[in-house]
C-alpha positions in Angstrom: -179.4 -37.8 -20.2 -181.8 -36.4 -17.6 -182.4 -33.3 -19.8 -183.1 -35.5 -22.8 -185.7 -37.6 -20.9 -187.4 -34.4 -19.5 -187.5 -33.0 -23.1 -189.0 -36.2 -24.5 -191.7 -36.5 -21.8 -192.6 -32.8 -21.8 -192.8 -32.4 -25.6 -196.1 -30.5 -26.2 -196.7 -32.5 -29.4 -196.5 -35.9 -27.8 -199.6 -38.2 -27.9 -201.3 -39.8 -24.9 -199.5 -43.1 -25.3 -196.9 -43.9 -22.6 -193.3 -43.9 -23.8 -191.0 -46.8 -23.1 -187.6 -45.2 -22.5 -184.5 -47.2 -21.6 -181.4 -45.2 -20.5 -178.0 -46.0 -19.2 -176.6 -44.2 -16.2 -172.9 -44.1 -15.4 -173.1 -43.3 -11.6 -175.6 -44.6 -9.1 -175.7 -41.2 -7.4 -177.7 -40.0 -10.3 -180.2 -42.8 -10.3 -182.8 -41.1 -8.0 -182.8 -37.8 -10.0 -183.2 -39.9 -13.2 -186.1 -41.9 -11.8 -187.9 -38.7 -10.9 -187.4 -37.4 -14.4 -188.4 -40.6 -16.1 -191.4 -41.4 -13.9 -193.2 -44.6 -14.9 -192.1 -44.2 -18.6 -188.3 -44.8 -18.1 -186.2 -47.8 -17.1 -182.6 -47.2 -16.1 -179.6 -49.4 -16.5 -176.6 -49.0 -14.2 -174.1 -50.5 -16.5 -171.2 -50.7 -14.1 -173.2 -52.8 -11.6 -174.4 -55.1 -14.3 -171.0 -55.8 -15.6 -169.6 -56.2 -12.0 -172.2 -58.9 -11.4 -171.4 -60.7 -14.7 -167.6 -60.6 -13.9 -168.2 -62.0 -10.4 -170.2 -64.9 -11.8 -168.2 -65.5 -14.9 -165.0 -66.2 -13.0 -166.9 -69.0 -11.4 -168.6 -70.2 -14.5 -166.4 -70.2 -17.6 -168.6 -69.6 -20.7 -171.2 -67.5 -18.9 -170.5 -64.4 -20.9 -171.0 -66.3 -24.1 -174.3 -67.6 -22.9 -175.5 -64.1 -21.9 -174.3 -62.6 -25.2 -176.2 -65.3 -27.0 -179.4 -64.7 -25.0 -179.1 -60.9 -25.5 -178.5 -61.1 -29.3 -181.6 -60.7 -31.5 -180.0 -63.1 -34.0 -180.1 -66.1 -31.5 -182.4 -67.6 -29.0 -183.9 -65.0 -26.6 -186.1 -64.8 -23.6 -189.9 -64.4 -24.2 -193.0 -64.1 -22.1 -196.2 -65.8 -23.2 -199.8 -66.5 -22.0 -200.5 -70.2 -22.6 -204.1 -70.9 -21.9 -203.7 -74.6 -22.4 -201.4 -74.8 -19.4 -203.7 -72.9 -17.0 -204.2 -75.2 -13.9 -201.2 -77.2 -14.8 -197.8 -77.2 -12.9 -194.5 -75.6 -13.9 -193.2 -79.2 -14.2 -195.9 -79.8 -16.9 -194.9 -76.6 -18.7 -191.2 -77.7 -18.9 -192.1 -80.8 -20.9 -194.8 -79.1 -23.1 -192.5 -77.7 -25.8 -190.1 -79.4 -28.2 -188.4 -76.2 -29.4 -188.6 -74.0 -26.3 -186.9 -74.1 -22.9 -189.3 -73.0 -20.1 -187.3 -71.3 -17.4 -189.9 -69.5 -15.2 -193.2 -67.7 -14.7 -194.2 -64.1 -14.5 -197.2 -63.9 -12.0 -200.2 -61.7 -12.4 -198.7 -59.1 -10.1 -195.6 -58.8 -12.3 -193.4 -60.9 -10.0 -190.9 -63.0 -11.9 -190.1 -66.6 -10.6 -187.1 -68.3 -12.3 -187.2 -72.0 -11.8 -190.0 -71.9 -9.2 -191.1 -75.0 -7.3 -192.0 -77.7 -9.8 -195.5 -78.1 -8.4 -196.3 -74.4 -8.7 -199.7 -74.0 -10.4 -200.0 -71.8 -13.5 -202.9 -69.4 -13.0 -205.1 -67.6 -15.6 -203.1 -64.4 -15.6 -199.6 -65.9 -15.3 -197.2 -65.9 -18.2 -194.5 -68.6 -18.8 -190.9 -67.4 -19.5 -189.2 -69.3 -22.2 -186.0 -69.3 -24.2 -187.0 -69.6 -27.8 -185.6 -68.8 -31.3 -188.5 -66.4 -31.9 -191.9 -65.6 -30.5 -193.7 -67.5 -33.3 -191.7 -70.6 -32.3 -193.3 -70.8 -28.9 -195.7 -73.7 -29.9 -196.9 -76.5 -27.8 -195.7 -79.9 -28.9 -198.4 -81.8 -30.8 -198.0 -84.6 -28.3 -197.5 -82.4 -25.3 -200.3 -84.2 -23.2 -198.5 -87.4 -23.9 -195.2 -86.0 -22.9 -196.6 -84.7 -19.7 -198.2 -88.1 -18.9 -195.0 -89.8 -19.8 -193.0 -87.5 -17.5 -195.5 -88.3 -14.6 -195.3 -92.1 -15.2 -191.6 -92.3 -15.9 -192.5 -94.2 -19.1 -189.8 -92.7 -21.3 -187.5 -95.1 -23.1 -185.1 -95.0 -20.2 -187.5 -94.4 -17.3 -184.9 -92.1 -15.8 -187.1 -90.2 -13.3 -189.8 -90.5 -10.7 -192.0 -87.5 -11.0 -193.5 -87.9 -7.6 -190.0 -87.8 -6.0 -189.2 -84.6 -7.9 -192.5 -82.8 -7.0 -192.0 -83.5 -3.4 -188.6 -82.0 -3.3 -187.7 -78.4 -3.4 -186.5 -77.6 -6.9 -184.1 -74.9 -5.6 -180.9 -76.4 -4.4 -180.5 -75.3 -0.8 -178.2 -72.4 -0.3 -174.7 -73.8 -0.6 -172.1 -73.4 2.1 -169.9 -70.4 1.2 -166.2 -71.1 0.8 -163.2 -69.2 2.1 -161.5 -67.9 -1.2 -158.4 -66.0 -2.2 -159.1 -64.0 -5.3 -157.0 -61.6 -7.4 -158.2 -58.4 -9.1 -155.6 -57.1 -11.7 -156.2 -53.5 -12.6 -158.8 -50.9 -11.5 -161.7 -49.0 -13.0 -165.2 -47.8 -11.8 -166.5 -51.4 -11.7 -163.7 -52.6 -9.3 -165.4 -51.5 -6.0 -168.7 -53.0 -7.2 -167.0 -56.3 -8.1 -165.4 -56.4 -4.6 -168.9 -55.9 -3.1 -170.4 -58.5 -5.4 -167.7 -61.0 -4.4 -168.6 -60.3 -0.8 -172.0 -62.0 -1.4 -170.4 -65.2 -2.7 -167.5 -65.9 -0.3 -167.3 -66.9 3.4 -165.8 -64.7 6.1 -162.0 -64.9 6.1 -161.7 -64.7 2.4 -159.1 -62.5 0.8 -159.2 -60.2 -2.2 -155.8 -59.2 -3.5 -155.6 -56.1 -5.8 -152.8 -55.1 -8.1 -152.6 -51.3 -8.8 -149.8 -48.7 -9.3 -152.0 -45.8 -8.2 -151.5 -44.2 -4.8 -155.0 -42.6 -5.1 -156.6 -45.9 -5.6 -154.6 -47.5 -2.8 -155.7 -44.7 -0.5 -159.4 -45.2 -1.5 -159.2 -49.0 -0.9 -157.6 -48.6 2.5 -159.7 -45.8 3.8 -163.1 -46.6 2.2 -163.5 -49.9 0.5 -162.2 -52.0 3.3 -165.0 -50.7 5.5 -167.7 -51.7 3.0 -166.7 -55.4 2.9 -167.7 -57.9 5.7 -166.4 -61.2 4.4 -163.1 -60.3 2.7 -159.8 -58.8 3.7 -158.2 -56.7 1.1 -154.5 -56.8 0.3 -153.1 -54.2 -2.1 -150.0 -55.0 -4.2 -148.2 -52.2 -5.9 -147.5 -53.0 -9.5 -148.4 -52.7 -13.2 -150.4 -55.0 -15.5 -147.7 -54.8 -18.1 -144.8 -55.5 -15.8 -144.1 -59.2 -15.8 -141.9 -59.0 -12.6 -144.9 -57.5 -10.8 -147.1 -60.3 -12.0 -144.6 -63.0 -11.0 -144.5 -61.8 -7.4 -148.2 -62.5 -7.0 -148.0 -66.3 -6.8 -150.8 -66.9 -9.3 -151.4 -70.5 -8.3 -152.5 -69.6 -4.7 -155.7 -67.9 -6.1 -159.1 -69.4 -6.8 -160.2 -66.7 -9.4 -158.3 -64.0 -11.3 -160.1 -61.0 -12.7 -158.5 -58.6 -15.2 -159.9 -55.2 -15.7 -159.4 -52.8 -18.5 -158.6 -49.1 -17.6 -161.4 -46.7 -17.5 -163.6 -46.7 -20.7 -163.1 -43.7 -22.8 -165.0 -42.2 -25.8 -161.6 -41.8 -27.6 -160.8 -44.8 -29.7 -157.1 -44.6 -29.1 -157.6 -44.8 -25.3 -159.9 -47.8 -25.7 -157.2 -49.6 -27.8 -154.6 -48.7 -25.2 -156.7 -50.3 -22.4 -157.3 -53.4 -24.3 -153.6 -53.5 -25.3 -152.7 -53.4 -21.7 -155.0 -56.4 -21.0 -153.5 -58.4 -23.9 -150.0 -57.8 -22.7 -151.0 -58.8 -19.2 -152.7 -62.1 -20.5 -149.6 -62.9 -22.6 -147.4 -62.5 -19.5 -149.8 -64.6 -17.4 -149.7 -67.3 -20.0 -145.9 -67.3 -20.1 -145.8 -67.5 -16.2 -148.2 -70.4 -16.2 -146.4 -72.3 -19.1 -143.1 -72.0 -17.4 -144.3 -73.1 -14.0 -145.1 -76.7 -15.2 -148.1 -76.5 -12.8 -151.6 -77.3 -13.9 -153.7 -74.2 -14.2 -156.5 -74.8 -11.7 -157.7 -71.2 -11.4 -159.9 -69.3 -13.9 -159.1 -66.0 -15.5 -161.8 -63.6 -16.6 -160.7 -60.6 -18.6 -162.7 -57.4 -19.4 -162.2 -55.7 -22.7 -163.9 -52.8 -24.6 -163.5 -54.0 -28.3 -165.0 -57.3 -29.3 -162.4 -57.6 -32.0 -159.6 -57.7 -29.5 -161.1 -60.8 -27.9 -160.3 -62.7 -31.1 -156.6 -61.8 -30.7 -156.8 -62.8 -27.0 -158.2 -66.3 -27.7 -154.7 -67.8 -27.8 -154.0 -66.6 -24.2 -154.8 -68.2 -20.9 -158.1 -66.4 -20.3 -161.2 -68.6 -19.7 -163.8 -65.9 -20.4 -164.0 -62.3 -21.9 -166.4 -59.7 -20.9 -166.8 -57.1 -23.6 -168.7 -54.6 -21.5 -169.9 -52.1 -24.1 -171.1 -54.9 -26.3 -173.1 -56.6 -23.5 -174.6 -53.4 -22.2 -175.8 -52.3 -25.6 -177.4 -55.7 -26.2 -179.0 -55.6 -22.8 -180.5 -52.1 -23.4 -181.7 -53.2 -26.8 -183.5 -56.2 -25.2 -185.1 -53.9 -22.6 -186.3 -51.6 -25.3 -188.4 -54.5 -26.6 -189.7 -55.7 -23.2 -189.0 -54.1 -20.0 -189.8 -57.3 -18.1 -186.6 -58.8 -19.3 -184.8 -56.7 -16.6 -186.7 -58.7 -13.9 -185.3 -61.9 -15.3 -181.7 -60.7 -15.3 -182.1 -59.1 -11.9 -182.7 -62.7 -10.6 -180.0 -64.4 -12.7 -177.3 -61.9 -11.9 -177.6 -61.9 -8.1 -176.1 -64.3 -5.6 -179.5 -64.9 -3.8 -181.4 -66.7 -6.5 -181.1 -69.2 -9.4 -178.0 -68.7 -11.5 -176.6 -70.2 -14.7 -174.0 -73.0 -14.1 -172.0 -75.1 -16.5 -171.6 -78.5 -14.9 -169.9 -81.7 -16.2 -172.3 -83.8 -18.2 -171.0 -86.9 -16.5 -172.6 -85.7 -13.3 -176.0 -86.3 -14.8 -175.8 -88.7 -17.7 -173.5 -91.4 -19.2 -170.8 -90.4 -21.6 -170.2 -91.6 -25.1 -173.8 -92.8 -25.3 -176.6 -91.1 -27.4 -179.2 -89.5 -25.2 -182.1 -87.2 -26.0 -182.2 -83.7 -24.6 -185.6 -84.7 -23.3 -183.9 -87.3 -21.1 -181.1 -84.8 -20.1 -183.9 -82.4 -18.8 -185.3 -85.2 -16.8 -182.0 -86.2 -15.3 -181.1 -82.7 -14.2 -184.4 -82.3 -12.5 -183.5 -85.2 -10.3 -180.7 -83.1 -9.0 -182.9 -80.1 -8.6 -181.5 -78.3 -11.6 -183.1 -77.2 -14.9 -181.2 -77.8 -18.1 -181.3 -75.0 -20.6 -178.5 -76.2 -23.0 -175.1 -77.8 -23.2 -171.5 -77.1 -24.2 -169.3 -79.4 -26.3 -165.7 -78.8 -25.5 -164.3 -79.9 -28.8 -165.7 -76.6 -30.2 -164.2 -74.5 -27.4 -162.3 -72.3 -29.8 -164.7 -72.3 -32.7 -166.5 -69.0 -32.9 -168.7 -70.3 -35.7 -170.2 -72.8 -33.3 -170.5 -70.2 -30.4 -167.5 -71.8 -28.7 -169.4 -75.1 -28.3 -172.4 -73.6 -26.5 -175.9 -74.7 -27.6 -178.9 -73.1 -25.9 -182.5 -74.4 -26.1 -181.8 -77.5 -28.1 -184.7 -79.5 -29.6 -185.8 -82.0 -27.0 -185.8 -84.8 -29.7 -182.1 -84.1 -30.4 -179.7 -87.0 -29.7 -176.4 -85.9 -28.0 -173.2 -87.8 -27.3 -171.3 -86.2 -24.5 -167.5 -86.8 -24.1 -165.3 -86.2 -21.1 -165.3 -82.5 -20.0 -168.5 -81.7 -22.0 -170.9 -79.5 -19.9 -174.6 -79.2 -19.3 -175.9 -75.7 -18.8 -178.3 -75.6 -15.9 -180.4 -73.2 -13.8 -180.0 -73.8 -10.1 -179.6 -72.0 -6.8 -176.1 -72.3 -5.5 -175.5 -75.6 -7.1 -172.3 -77.2 -5.8 -170.4 -79.2 -8.4 -168.8 -82.5 -7.5 -165.2 -82.4 -6.5 -165.1 -78.6 -6.1 -163.6 -76.9 -3.0 -162.0 -73.6 -2.6 -158.3 -73.8 -3.1 -157.7 -71.2 -0.4 -159.8 -73.3 2.1 -157.5 -76.2 1.3 -154.5 -74.0 1.9 -156.0 -73.0 5.3 -156.6 -76.6 6.1 -153.3 -77.8 4.8 -150.5 -75.6 6.0 -148.0 -78.3 5.0 -147.6 -79.5 1.4 -148.2 -83.3 1.1 -146.6 -85.0 -1.8 -149.3 -86.7 -3.9 -149.1 -90.4 -3.9 -150.0 -92.2 -7.2 -153.3 -94.1 -6.9 -152.9 -97.9 -6.8 -155.0 -99.8 -9.2 -156.4 -101.8 -6.3 -156.3 -99.8 -3.0 -157.5 -102.8 -1.0 -157.3 -106.6 -1.5 -160.0 -107.5 -4.1 -160.0 -111.3 -3.5 -162.0 -111.1 -0.2 -165.3 -112.7 -0.3 -167.7 -113.5 2.6 -169.0 -117.0 3.3 -172.5 -117.8 4.7 -170.7 -118.6 8.0 -169.1 -115.2 8.1 -172.4 -113.4 7.6 -174.2 -115.6 10.1 -171.4 -114.9 12.7 -171.6 -111.2 12.1 -175.4 -111.2 12.6 -175.0 -113.2 15.8 -172.1 -111.3 17.3 -172.3 -107.9 15.7 -168.8 -107.7 14.2 -166.5 -109.4 11.6 -162.7 -109.2 11.3 -161.0 -109.2 7.9 -157.3 -110.1 8.2 -155.0 -108.4 5.7 -157.6 -106.2 4.1 -154.6 -104.2 2.8 -151.5 -105.7 1.3 -148.1 -104.3 2.5 -148.0 -101.9 -0.5 -151.6 -100.9 -0.1 -151.1 -100.3 3.6 -148.2 -98.0 2.8 -150.3 -95.9 0.5 -153.1 -95.7 3.1 -150.6 -94.6 5.8 -149.0 -92.0 3.5 -152.3 -90.5 2.4 -154.1 -90.6 5.8 -151.1 -89.5 7.9 -150.4 -86.6 5.4 -154.1 -85.5 5.6 -154.1 -85.7 9.4 -150.9 -83.7 9.5 -152.4 -81.1 7.2 -155.5 -80.7 9.4 -153.6 -81.0 12.7 -152.3 -77.5 12.6 -155.9 -76.2 12.7 -157.5 -77.0 16.0 -160.8 -78.3 14.8 -162.0 -81.8 13.8 -164.3 -81.1 10.9 -163.5 -79.7 7.4 -165.4 -76.5 8.1 -163.5 -73.8 10.1 -164.8 -73.2 13.6 -167.4 -76.0 13.4 -167.2 -78.7 16.1 -168.4 -82.2 16.4 -171.7 -82.2 18.3 -171.5 -85.8 19.4 -172.6 -86.2 23.0 -169.2 -86.5 24.7 -167.2 -85.1 27.6 -164.7 -83.2 25.5 -162.3 -82.5 28.5 -161.9 -86.2 28.7 -162.5 -87.2 25.1 -159.8 -85.0 23.7 -157.3 -87.0 25.6 -158.6 -90.3 24.2 -157.3 -89.7 20.7 -156.5 -87.3 18.0 -159.7 -87.3 15.8 -160.0 -85.8 12.3 -163.4 -86.1 10.6 -164.3 -86.2 6.9 -160.9 -85.9 5.4 -162.4 -87.0 2.1 -164.1 -83.6 1.9 -160.8 -81.7 2.0 -158.3 -84.1 0.5 -159.0 -85.6 -2.9 -156.4 -88.3 -2.3 -158.5 -89.6 0.7 -161.7 -89.4 -1.3 -160.2 -91.4 -4.2 -158.9 -93.9 -1.7 -162.3 -94.5 -0.1 -164.3 -94.5 -3.3 -161.9 -96.8 -5.1 -162.2 -99.2 -2.2 -165.9 -99.2 -2.3 -166.4 -102.4 -4.3 -164.6 -104.2 -1.5 -165.2 -102.4 1.8 -168.7 -101.2 0.8 -169.7 -104.6 -0.6 -168.6 -106.3 2.6 -170.6 -103.9 4.7 -173.7 -104.3 2.4 -173.5 -108.1 2.5 -173.0 -108.2 6.3 -176.0 -106.0 6.8 -178.2 -107.5 4.1 -178.7 -104.1 2.2 -178.2 -103.2 -1.4 -176.5 -99.8 -1.1 -174.1 -98.0 1.4 -173.3 -94.4 1.6 -170.6 -92.7 3.5 -171.9 -90.9 6.6 -168.4 -89.8 7.6 -164.8 -90.9 7.8 -162.7 -90.5 11.0 -159.0 -90.8 11.5 -158.6 -92.0 15.1 -155.1 -91.8 16.5 -154.8 -92.9 20.1 -151.8 -90.9 21.3 -149.2 -92.2 23.7 -150.7 -92.9 27.2 -154.1 -91.7 26.0 -157.3 -92.4 27.9 -159.6 -95.4 27.3 -162.6 -95.1 25.1 -165.6 -95.9 27.2 -168.4 -98.4 26.1 -170.8 -97.0 23.6 -172.6 -97.6 20.3 -172.5 -95.4 17.3 -175.9 -94.8 15.7 -177.3 -93.0 18.7 -175.1 -90.0 18.0 -175.7 -89.8 14.2 -178.2 -87.5 12.4 -180.2 -90.5 11.0 -181.7 -93.5 12.6 -181.0 -97.0 11.2 -180.6 -100.6 12.4 -178.3 -101.3 9.5 -175.6 -98.7 9.7 -172.1 -100.1 10.0 -168.5 -99.0 10.5 -165.2 -100.4 9.3 -162.1 -99.9 11.5 -158.8 -100.2 9.6 -155.5 -100.7 11.7 -152.8 -98.6 10.1 -150.3 -99.9 12.7 -150.4 -103.0 14.8 -153.3 -102.7 17.3 -152.4 -104.6 20.5 -153.7 -105.1 24.0 -150.9 -102.7 25.2 -151.7 -99.8 22.9 -155.5 -99.8 23.0 -156.9 -102.3 20.6 -160.7 -102.5 20.1 -163.0 -104.4 22.4 -166.4 -105.7 21.5 -169.4 -107.0 23.5 -170.6 -109.8 21.2 -174.4 -110.0 20.9 -175.0 -106.6 22.5 -176.4 -105.2 19.3 -179.4 -107.5 19.8 -180.1 -106.0 23.2 -179.8 -102.4 21.8 -182.2 -103.4 19.0 -184.7 -104.9 21.3 -184.7 -101.9 23.6 -185.1 -99.6 20.5 -188.4 -101.2 19.7 -189.5 -101.2 23.4 -188.7 -97.4 23.5 -190.9 -96.4 20.6 -188.2 -96.6 18.1 -185.7 -94.3 19.9 -182.2 -94.7 21.2 -181.1 -93.3 24.5 -178.6 -90.5 24.9 -175.2 -91.9 25.9 -172.3 -89.7 26.8 -168.8 -90.9 26.0 -167.0 -90.0 29.2 -164.4 -91.2 31.6 -166.5 -93.8 33.4 -166.3 -97.1 31.5 -169.4 -98.4 33.3 -171.8 -95.6 32.5 -173.4 -97.7 29.7 -174.7 -100.2 32.4 -176.9 -97.6 34.0 -178.8 -97.5 30.8 -178.5 -101.1 29.8 -178.1 -103.0 33.0 -178.6 -106.3 31.2 -175.3 -105.9 29.4 -173.2 -106.1 32.6 -173.2 -109.8 32.5 -172.3 -110.1 28.9 -168.8 -111.3 27.9 -166.4 -109.0 26.1 -163.6 -109.7 23.7 -160.4 -107.9 22.7 -159.7 -107.7 19.0 -156.0 -107.1 18.5 -155.1 -106.8 14.8 -152.1 -106.6 12.6 -151.6 -103.4 10.5 -153.7 -103.7 7.4 -156.4 -105.8 9.0 -159.9 -104.4 9.6 -163.0 -105.1 11.7 -166.6 -104.3 10.6 -169.1 -103.7 13.4 -172.7 -102.9 13.6 -173.7 -99.4 14.6 -175.8 -101.0 17.4 -172.8 -103.0 18.9 -171.4 -101.9 22.2 -167.6 -101.4 21.8 -164.7 -99.4 23.3 -161.0 -99.4 23.6 -158.5 -99.6 26.5 -155.8 -96.9 27.3 -152.7 -96.7 25.2 -150.1 -97.8 27.7 -147.2 -97.4 25.4 -145.0 -94.4 24.2 -146.1 -95.0 20.6 -149.3 -94.0 18.7 -152.1 -96.4 17.7 -153.5 -95.0 14.4 -156.7 -96.2 12.7 -158.9 -95.1 9.8 -162.6 -95.6 10.1 -165.5 -95.2 7.7 -169.0 -94.9 9.0 -171.6 -96.1 6.5 -175.4 -95.9 6.2 -178.0 -97.4 3.9 -179.5 -95.4 1.1 -182.5 -93.1 1.7 -181.7 -92.2 5.4 -183.9 -89.4 6.8 -182.7 -86.5 9.0 -183.6 -87.2 12.7 -182.8 -83.8 14.2 -179.4 -84.5 15.7 -176.5 -82.3 14.7 -173.6 -84.6 15.1 -171.0 -83.7 12.4 -173.4 -81.4 10.5 -172.5 -77.7 10.3 -175.0 -75.0 11.6 -175.6 -74.1 7.9 -176.5 -77.6 7.0 -178.8 -77.9 10.0 -180.7 -74.8 8.9 -181.5 -76.4 5.6 -182.7 -79.8 6.9 -186.2 -80.8 7.9 -186.7 -83.5 10.5 -188.4 -86.5 9.1 -188.3 -85.1 5.5 -184.8 -84.3 4.4 -182.9 -87.3 3.0 -179.1 -87.8 3.0 -178.9 -88.8 -0.7 -176.7 -86.0 -1.9 -173.6 -87.5 -3.5 -171.7 -84.3 -2.7 -172.1 -84.9 1.0 -172.8 -88.6 1.4 -171.3 -90.4 -1.7 -172.3 -93.9 -2.5 -169.5 -96.4 -1.6 -171.2 -99.4 -3.0 -174.4 -100.3 -4.8 -175.5 -103.8 -5.8 -176.0 -104.3 -9.4 -179.4 -106.0 -9.9 
């Protein structure tokens, strides 16, 4: 290849026009020599690295290879660059809504820098080019009413008024870097791309992850143990001896313990019979995997991505359990063809195929828009921007196996098109480390849950739904700061809560940390030497246990509604949940109030405390100081809208050093029967006595906040990584993935 490039460039008969040469290299070690030979006239593609990146992303996003194949095919929509003089001085947001039949995805600046999904308020300068997905370059035409569309987008005057442009522009369009997860992944087979895939996975996973590799080669095993293990920082490698075509070897792997499974074909060869042999091995392996999955009676929750060399064999494999196929020669040839047309295409894919920038995701349509309702693609585009994502298409799952419809994938639809989404349909977006709702690493769950908890069927009504507040109840709460609801849970509902909460606590108990994230601690201002003997505390069980999450969210129309009505607000979100189990003979909980510890400031935050067993004077029931919330509120205003730092320690009377006027206030014990609950203001002074019995006193609590709460700089339950993303006085806790809405009043 190097000799060929030298011959082309040094041809004595060549003219003075620069060549545009695109060449594939097989080994990175040859890249430097190739670049010297090619100078500024050649562009080199390291094919194995490209495929490794695609495999690492495709296992996370089923359907990605089809999207990339579509974009790289000249017969379909492609990526183009264009100067658009009419948009000079306008924003990227304006450009997004200026075309009916094109999807604007980025900008190429005058210095050649490519920005995919830049900030929405990025100004388009005179030498900038827009980057679009379009059917052809002659289809990149501004809509006849593009000024009207822009103005409508600014004013929110579309038919559904779905978006507030000002809100979008003030936010960062790039979703903040997501918390990496501990994963356990499986690599079946080996070829030159395998080490590159392992290194690529290292950029996606959290430290403590595992990569399991199946190979029957002693040479490969030696390479892994002596070299590859030293090149990875986040993953431990475990080598399993076995063959792709031996069902017994595959059965020993415990497939259901993995998050992602990647199947590699043996080394590519120029000989057709060896290509067929490699693909045949993959097909046999996929058939065995399907048989193992079918016989297990377990739901397949992991994805399988398979590499093949001949696209015709993918059609045979469509009946297996694979979620995606990477036909590496086909993809690379298309990629090189595109680069031969425009070398700047490489800059776009360099961004899309790395972990440190915007990527392509396929997310459930129900995350953004209502199902079974006609909605224009224009509105879909608006809705995704609210979530700091940029829609570029969609996937209808009813066509999942229909090759004539590109397996349900539609890129760059007309913005006037009306679409009806059904359950499991997807919207294709660009975003930076977008976290889909209800996703969490299975391996992280395994780490958090060393014991298996038998799932409990959800009750139709997880709490008593006949509860309603009277005006007297609300007035009493606002006067005293608390309200007791007897029998919030029926006996059967109580039993379900106990089963789910106790199971989740047991799962988490073996790991000596309170929060869902390993090695992250609660940063509440407490004396931990004392506090750890007050009770067993496990925070945000809803983030690691779907059963807890369903329990809380299904209870929202009762618990959330009561909280909202007591505080006189329209919406409540979960700040956190806490299982609080006062162990036998555990210490008292000293007087304190809640909101001073939390990462937001509000006079209307509220907690519910649900007794999972009888809470008595003997085992440490709650105590309240009625009316103390008014004192705390008054002092808040007198102190320039700030709360004091209060340490939860062993001295019950410490609170009076800060609020001496509270010392003369009456207190009240609040014993409750199991299944009853109390709601108390986050400003109310409260505590609990010691548990003077040999039994436990378990309770489940939910801390709730109003909508649109702003970060105040306190860490509390936030991880270090979350803290690094937040800006004091600017960041708002309105992410449903972190702080889901428990109740919202319908107006």
